[in-house]
LOPA-761118 format. One record per residue (C-alpha): z, y, x. Coordinates in Angstrom, 1 decimal. Layout:
% residues N
+--------+--------+--------+
:      Z :      Y :      X :
+--------+--------+--------+
:      Z :      Y :      X :
...
+--------+--------+--------+
//
This chain:
% residues 331
+--------+--------+--------+
:      Z :      Y :      X :
+--------+--------+--------+
:   13.8 :  144.9 :   46.3 :
:   14.3 :  141.7 :   48.2 :
:   16.1 :  141.7 :   51.5 :
:   14.1 :  141.0 :   54.7 :
:   15.7 :  139.7 :   57.9 :
:   14.3 :  140.3 :   61.4 :
:   12.8 :  136.8 :   61.5 :
:   11.1 :  137.4 :   58.2 :
:    9.8 :  140.8 :   59.3 :
:    8.4 :  139.3 :   62.5 :
:    6.7 :  136.5 :   60.6 :
:    5.0 :  139.1 :   58.3 :
:    4.0 :  141.4 :   61.2 :
:    2.5 :  138.4 :   63.0 :
:    0.4 :  137.3 :   60.1 :
:   -2.9 :  139.2 :   60.0 :
:   -3.5 :  141.2 :   56.9 :
:    0.1 :  141.1 :   55.6 :
:    1.4 :  144.4 :   56.9 :
:    0.7 :  148.0 :   57.9 :
:    2.8 :  150.6 :   59.7 :
:    2.7 :  154.1 :   58.3 :
:    3.2 :  156.6 :   61.1 :
:    4.7 :  159.3 :   58.9 :
:    5.2 :  162.2 :   61.4 :
:    5.2 :  163.0 :   65.1 :
:    8.2 :  165.2 :   64.7 :
:   11.7 :  164.2 :   65.9 :
:   14.8 :  166.3 :   66.8 :
:   16.6 :  163.6 :   68.8 :
:   14.7 :  164.3 :   72.1 :
:   15.2 :  160.9 :   73.8 :
:   14.0 :  160.9 :   77.4 :
:   12.3 :  157.5 :   76.9 :
:   10.4 :  158.4 :   73.8 :
:    7.2 :  156.4 :   73.8 :
:    5.3 :  158.8 :   71.6 :
:    6.7 :  162.0 :   73.1 :
:    8.0 :  163.2 :   69.8 :
:    9.6 :  166.7 :   69.7 :
:   11.2 :  169.0 :   67.1 :
:    8.0 :  171.0 :   66.9 :
:    5.5 :  168.1 :   67.0 :
:    2.8 :  167.8 :   64.3 :
:    3.7 :  166.5 :   60.9 :
:    2.0 :  166.3 :   57.5 :
:   -0.1 :  169.4 :   56.6 :
:   -2.7 :  168.0 :   54.2 :
:   -0.8 :  166.4 :   51.3 :
:   -4.0 :  165.7 :   49.4 :
:   -5.2 :  163.5 :   52.3 :
:   -1.8 :  162.0 :   52.6 :
:   -1.8 :  161.1 :   48.9 :
:   -5.2 :  159.5 :   49.4 :
:   -3.8 :  157.4 :   52.3 :
:   -1.0 :  156.2 :   50.0 :
:   -3.5 :  155.3 :   47.4 :
:   -5.4 :  153.2 :   50.0 :
:   -2.2 :  151.4 :   51.1 :
:   -1.1 :  150.7 :   47.5 :
:   -4.6 :  149.2 :   46.8 :
:   -4.2 :  146.6 :   49.5 :
:   -3.1 :  143.5 :   47.5 :
:   -2.5 :  141.2 :   50.5 :
:   -0.6 :  143.7 :   52.6 :
:    2.8 :  143.1 :   51.0 :
:    4.9 :  145.0 :   53.6 :
:    4.7 :  148.6 :   54.8 :
:    6.7 :  149.9 :   57.7 :
:    7.4 :  153.6 :   57.9 :
:    8.1 :  155.1 :   61.3 :
:    7.4 :  158.2 :   63.5 :
:    8.8 :  160.3 :   65.1 :
:   11.8 :  160.4 :   62.8 :
:   10.5 :  159.8 :   59.3 :
:   13.7 :  161.3 :   57.7 :
:   12.7 :  164.8 :   59.0 :
:    9.7 :  164.6 :   56.7 :
:   11.6 :  164.6 :   53.5 :
:    8.7 :  165.3 :   51.1 :
:    6.3 :  162.8 :   52.7 :
:    9.0 :  160.1 :   53.1 :
:   10.2 :  160.4 :   49.5 :
:    6.7 :  160.4 :   48.2 :
:    5.7 :  157.4 :   50.3 :
:    8.8 :  155.3 :   49.3 :
:    8.3 :  156.0 :   45.6 :
:    4.6 :  155.2 :   45.6 :
:    4.7 :  152.1 :   47.8 :
:    7.7 :  150.5 :   46.2 :
:    6.2 :  151.4 :   42.8 :
:    3.1 :  149.4 :   43.8 :
:    5.3 :  146.4 :   44.6 :
:    5.3 :  146.8 :   48.4 :
:    8.3 :  145.8 :   50.5 :
:    9.4 :  148.8 :   52.5 :
:   10.7 :  148.6 :   56.1 :
:   12.2 :  151.9 :   57.5 :
:   12.6 :  152.8 :   61.2 :
:   15.1 :  155.6 :   61.9 :
:   17.5 :  157.0 :   64.5 :
:   20.1 :  157.8 :   61.8 :
:   19.9 :  161.6 :   62.6 :
:   20.2 :  162.2 :   58.8 :
:   23.7 :  160.7 :   58.7 :
:   25.7 :  163.9 :   58.5 :
:   29.4 :  163.9 :   57.4 :
:   28.0 :  163.6 :   53.8 :
:   24.6 :  161.8 :   54.1 :
:   22.2 :  163.6 :   51.7 :
:   21.6 :  162.0 :   48.3 :
:   17.8 :  162.0 :   48.8 :
:   18.2 :  160.0 :   52.0 :
:   20.4 :  157.4 :   50.3 :
:   17.8 :  157.1 :   47.5 :
:   15.1 :  156.4 :   50.1 :
:   17.2 :  153.9 :   52.0 :
:   18.1 :  152.1 :   48.7 :
:   14.4 :  151.3 :   48.1 :
:   14.0 :  149.5 :   51.5 :
:   14.0 :  145.8 :   52.1 :
:   15.6 :  146.5 :   55.5 :
:   16.2 :  149.4 :   57.9 :
:   15.7 :  149.3 :   61.7 :
:   18.4 :  151.7 :   63.1 :
:   17.7 :  152.5 :   66.8 :
:   20.4 :  153.0 :   69.4 :
:   20.6 :  153.1 :   73.2 :
:   21.8 :  155.2 :   76.0 :
:   19.0 :  157.7 :   75.4 :
:   20.0 :  158.3 :   71.8 :
:   23.7 :  158.8 :   72.5 :
:   23.6 :  162.5 :   73.4 :
:   22.2 :  163.4 :   70.0 :
:   23.5 :  160.5 :   67.9 :
:   27.2 :  160.1 :   68.6 :
:   29.3 :  157.1 :   67.7 :
:   30.5 :  158.4 :   64.4 :
:   27.0 :  159.5 :   63.2 :
:   25.6 :  156.1 :   64.1 :
:   28.5 :  154.3 :   62.3 :
:   27.9 :  156.5 :   59.2 :
:   24.2 :  155.7 :   59.2 :
:   24.9 :  152.0 :   59.5 :
:   27.6 :  152.0 :   56.8 :
:   25.3 :  154.1 :   54.5 :
:   22.5 :  151.6 :   54.8 :
:   24.8 :  148.6 :   54.1 :
:   26.5 :  150.5 :   51.2 :
:   23.1 :  150.8 :   49.6 :
:   22.7 :  147.0 :   49.7 :
:   20.1 :  147.0 :   52.4 :
:   20.0 :  144.6 :   55.4 :
:   20.5 :  146.5 :   58.7 :
:   18.6 :  145.7 :   61.9 :
:   19.9 :  147.5 :   64.9 :
:   17.0 :  148.0 :   67.4 :
:   18.0 :  148.3 :   71.1 :
:   16.3 :  148.1 :   74.5 :
:   16.7 :  144.6 :   75.9 :
:   19.1 :  145.5 :   78.7 :
:   22.5 :  143.9 :   78.9 :
:   24.5 :  147.2 :   79.1 :
:   22.6 :  148.6 :   76.1 :
:   23.0 :  145.4 :   74.0 :
:   26.8 :  145.5 :   74.7 :
:   26.9 :  149.1 :   73.6 :
:   25.1 :  148.3 :   70.4 :
:   27.5 :  145.5 :   69.6 :
:   30.4 :  147.9 :   70.2 :
:   28.9 :  150.4 :   67.8 :
:   28.5 :  147.8 :   65.1 :
:   32.1 :  146.7 :   65.6 :
:   33.1 :  150.4 :   65.1 :
:   31.1 :  150.5 :   61.9 :
:   32.1 :  147.2 :   60.4 :
:   34.7 :  145.5 :   62.5 :
:   34.3 :  142.0 :   64.0 :
:   32.4 :  140.4 :   61.1 :
:   29.5 :  142.9 :   61.5 :
:   27.0 :  140.0 :   61.6 :
:   27.5 :  139.6 :   57.8 :
:   25.6 :  142.9 :   57.3 :
:   23.5 :  143.4 :   60.4 :
:   21.6 :  141.9 :   63.3 :
:   20.1 :  143.0 :   66.6 :
:   16.5 :  143.4 :   67.5 :
:   15.9 :  143.5 :   71.3 :
:   12.8 :  145.5 :   72.3 :
:   11.1 :  146.0 :   75.7 :
:   11.2 :  149.3 :   77.5 :
:    7.8 :  151.0 :   76.9 :
:    6.3 :  153.1 :   79.7 :
:    4.4 :  155.4 :   77.4 :
:    5.0 :  159.1 :   76.4 :
:    8.1 :  160.4 :   78.0 :
:    9.0 :  156.8 :   78.8 :
:    6.3 :  156.7 :   81.4 :
:    8.7 :  158.7 :   83.8 :
:   11.6 :  156.4 :   83.0 :
:   10.2 :  152.9 :   82.9 :
:    7.6 :  151.4 :   85.3 :
:    5.7 :  148.1 :   85.3 :
:    5.8 :  146.5 :   88.7 :
:    4.2 :  143.1 :   88.2 :
:    0.6 :  142.2 :   87.4 :
:   -1.4 :  139.1 :   86.6 :
:   -5.1 :  138.2 :   86.4 :
:   -6.9 :  138.8 :   83.1 :
:   -7.6 :  135.1 :   82.5 :
:   -3.8 :  134.4 :   82.3 :
:   -3.1 :  136.7 :   79.4 :
:   -2.3 :  135.2 :   76.0 :
:   -2.6 :  136.7 :   72.5 :
:   -1.5 :  140.1 :   71.3 :
:    0.5 :  139.9 :   68.2 :
:    0.4 :  143.7 :   67.7 :
:   -3.2 :  143.4 :   66.5 :
:   -2.0 :  141.6 :   63.3 :
:   -0.4 :  144.9 :   62.0 :
:   -2.5 :  148.0 :   62.2 :
:   -1.2 :  151.6 :   62.0 :
:   -2.1 :  154.3 :   59.6 :
:   -1.1 :  157.8 :   60.8 :
:   -0.3 :  160.6 :   58.3 :
:   -3.5 :  162.5 :   59.2 :
:   -5.8 :  159.6 :   58.5 :
:   -6.1 :  158.1 :   62.0 :
:   -6.2 :  154.3 :   61.6 :
:   -5.5 :  152.2 :   64.7 :
:   -6.0 :  148.5 :   65.3 :
:   -2.5 :  148.2 :   66.8 :
:    0.8 :  150.0 :   67.4 :
:    0.1 :  151.1 :   71.0 :
:    1.6 :  154.6 :   71.1 :
:   -1.2 :  156.0 :   73.3 :
:   -3.9 :  154.8 :   70.8 :
:   -1.9 :  156.5 :   67.9 :
:   -1.8 :  159.7 :   70.0 :
:   -5.7 :  159.7 :   70.2 :
:   -5.8 :  158.4 :   73.7 :
:   -7.6 :  155.2 :   75.0 :
:  -10.7 :  153.5 :   73.6 :
:  -12.3 :  155.0 :   70.5 :
:  -13.1 :  151.4 :   69.4 :
:   -9.4 :  150.9 :   68.5 :
:   -9.2 :  153.9 :   66.3 :
:  -11.0 :  155.3 :   63.2 :
:  -10.6 :  158.5 :   61.2 :
:  -10.4 :  158.3 :   57.4 :
:  -10.0 :  160.8 :   54.6 :
:   -9.9 :  158.7 :   51.4 :
:   -8.2 :  155.5 :   50.2 :
:  -11.6 :  153.7 :   50.1 :
:  -12.3 :  154.7 :   53.7 :
:   -8.8 :  153.4 :   54.7 :
:   -9.5 :  150.0 :   53.1 :
:  -12.8 :  149.8 :   54.8 :
:  -11.3 :  150.7 :   58.2 :
:   -8.6 :  148.1 :   57.9 :
:  -11.2 :  145.4 :   56.9 :
:  -13.4 :  146.3 :   59.9 :
:  -10.5 :  145.9 :   62.3 :
:   -9.4 :  142.6 :   60.6 :
:  -12.9 :  141.1 :   60.8 :
:  -13.9 :  142.3 :   64.3 :
:  -14.5 :  139.2 :   66.4 :
:  -13.2 :  140.6 :   69.7 :
:  -10.0 :  141.9 :   68.2 :
:   -9.6 :  138.6 :   66.3 :
:   -9.8 :  136.5 :   69.4 :
:   -7.4 :  138.8 :   71.4 :
:   -4.9 :  138.8 :   68.5 :
:   -5.0 :  135.2 :   67.4 :
:   -6.4 :  133.1 :   70.4 :
:   -5.8 :  135.1 :   73.6 :
:   -7.3 :  137.8 :   75.7 :
:   -7.6 :  135.4 :   78.6 :
:  -10.0 :  133.2 :   76.6 :
:  -12.5 :  136.0 :   76.4 :
:  -12.7 :  136.3 :   80.2 :
:  -14.7 :  133.1 :   80.1 :
:  -17.5 :  134.9 :   78.3 :
:  -19.8 :  137.8 :   78.9 :
:  -19.4 :  140.7 :   79.0 :
:  -15.8 :  140.1 :   79.9 :
:  -16.1 :  137.6 :   82.8 :
:  -15.6 :  140.2 :   85.5 :
:  -12.1 :  140.8 :   84.2 :
:  -10.9 :  137.2 :   84.7 :
:   -9.7 :  137.7 :   88.3 :
:   -8.8 :  141.4 :   88.1 :
:   -5.1 :  142.2 :   88.0 :
:   -3.5 :  144.0 :   85.0 :
:    0.0 :  145.2 :   84.4 :
:   -0.1 :  144.6 :   80.6 :
:   -2.2 :  143.1 :   77.9 :
:   -2.8 :  146.6 :   76.7 :
:   -4.5 :  147.5 :   80.0 :
:   -6.7 :  144.4 :   79.8 :
:   -7.5 :  145.0 :   76.1 :
:   -8.6 :  148.6 :   76.9 :
:  -11.0 :  147.3 :   79.5 :
:  -12.4 :  144.8 :   77.1 :
:  -12.9 :  147.4 :   74.4 :
:  -15.0 :  149.4 :   76.9 :
:  -17.3 :  146.4 :   77.3 :
:  -17.5 :  145.3 :   73.6 :
:  -19.9 :  146.4 :   70.9 :
:  -18.6 :  149.2 :   68.6 :
:  -16.6 :  147.9 :   65.6 :
:  -19.0 :  146.8 :   62.9 :
:  -21.9 :  146.0 :   65.2 :
:  -23.0 :  142.4 :   66.2 :
:  -20.9 :  140.8 :   69.0 :
:  -21.6 :  138.1 :   71.4 :
:  -22.4 :  134.9 :   69.3 :
:  -20.0 :  132.9 :   71.4 :
:  -17.2 :  135.4 :   70.6 :
:  -18.1 :  135.3 :   66.9 :
:  -17.9 :  131.5 :   67.0 :
:  -14.5 :  131.5 :   68.7 :
:  -13.2 :  134.1 :   66.3 :
:  -14.2 :  131.8 :   63.4 :
:  -11.9 :  129.2 :   64.7 :
:   -8.9 :  131.6 :   65.1 :
:   -5.9 :  130.7 :   62.9 :
:   -5.2 :  133.0 :   60.0 :
:   -1.5 :  133.0 :   60.9 :
:   -1.0 :  134.2 :   64.4 :
:    0.9 :  131.6 :   66.6 :
+--------+--------+--------+
//
């Protein structure tokens, strides 16, 4: 498979209709205090493999969605599902992007894990102060070297805080020495106040609804292992919280394709994702949100979903007109 860099992954994720994230399992043994989805060793995972197979059929049948990410939880604890997903998706010509903590990198990383890694176009390997108690230096280094040894580009994902970035660079030097940038790069992510992270990270600033821009997360929907399809990657939506308008339940590949199409064509979501949420506050039924203060675009979006028509039903003609002018490639 071709190699994908962080810039290329970001471009794909920001282009509506090009990618999907497969949320493979809620289960994770790492137990990070900041986990945004509250994953635990005994969290739910795949139970209905017939439905899961249907979901994979639906993803494989999406010709324009060239890139599929696989995350969780920790996808490598779901061996059967991960192996099946990698084989089917790559066999259908999809580029595979894996997200992992590296917990699988024992003294001798298992052959099956290597085989899955080998099929990926890149692997996001997470590290930060919260992973360290469960993922020691040597295990992280083994995971990093295993990924690179399989000929796969490594993207180390770390919270965008100076001390954590320095630690990630130290770990990469441990794994590869000073020329580590020949095999890897860093992806700096914001701290998310969701799941267990709600007690660790807090948003303190707000701004009026009319000042919010576009939400790039709406370009890449999420498909959960149990058939829950969400319009974006907000962890609370994936966990069945928040507005129902941002979430649909499917059981077959055809239903999955229809759900993805409905989210992609919905005028309200299209404007928020490609033009800007603030623009909608100039229209009814969203005008009352223009001067209200919000701590995040997710908070504003949720309020907008409460006022919008259900997905698939007619929206405000002005919103439809605005959505028709939205660029196909998100800016």
